N, C-alpha and C positions, 0 to 999 in steps of 0.2 A: 913605970910603966906596966902597966898589966896585962896588955891584951897576949890571948893563950898565940903562939904563931905556928904552924907544922909547916914542913915542907919535903916533899916528896921529891926524893934526889935519887941521881946512878951514879956508880962512884968513878967512874970516869963523864962525867958531863965536866966540862967548862965554865957551863951557867949554872949549873950547881954551884960551884964553887963559888963562884962572884957574887951568888944571889946569899950564900950563905958568910962573904966576905965584910957585904955591906953590915947584915945582921949584926953582923961581931961587931963588925965598926961601931954600929950603935945602942951598945952590949947590951944587946937583945936575945934575952936567952929563946932557944924552941926546941921542936918535938923536930928529929930529923927522922926519918920513912924512905928506906934505901929500899929500892924495887929493882936492883941489881938483877938479884937471884930468884924474886918471888915473884912467883908468875900469880898467888894471887894476890896479894896486894895490892901489886900492879893494876887485876882488874879493880879492888876494890877504886884504887885513882880515878879510874877511868871511867866508874860509875858515881865516886864524888866530885867530879869534872865536868859531866855532863858529854863522856865522850871524849875529851884531852889526851893522847895518848905521849903527850911531850913532858919531860922532867926540865927545870923544877916546876912545881906546881903549888903554889903557897898559898894557905889558908890562915889569916887573921880572925880570932874569933870564930871560927866556924866558919867564914863568907870566903868563897877562894878568889882574887887577886888575879891569880892568871900565874904567870911564871918572870923568869929574872925581867926582859925586857918590862913587864909591868910594874915591879918592885920599884925598876930604878925611875919610871916614870913619871910614881907617887910619891919619890924623893925628889927628883926633878921639879915638879908642882908644888912643895910644900907640902901634900897629904898625907905622908905616911908618917910624921909624928902624933897626928894629930887621932889617924888609924889605931898606930900601939899603944896610945893613953887612954885608949877605951877599955873598960873592966870588962872581962867574959859577961858577965851578965847587962851588960848594955845592946 
């Protein structure tokens, strides 16, 4: 699988841990951006997500898929693997 996965997190966020656990279980490497104490990075996340301020915020190949519940919904529907298999250039 060659998708680029990015996840904005906060250190005490249970949903962040759950999302990372699912990705790790699927052996997906991801870039974690911890916004716990980084106001500038949190602002960048909020701009990128068109106003969402909650974490986690997950991006696959640059497209926001939402948070932890959205990630698990994609997994339950069988659509997550297809997204993760897409090349970054797709």
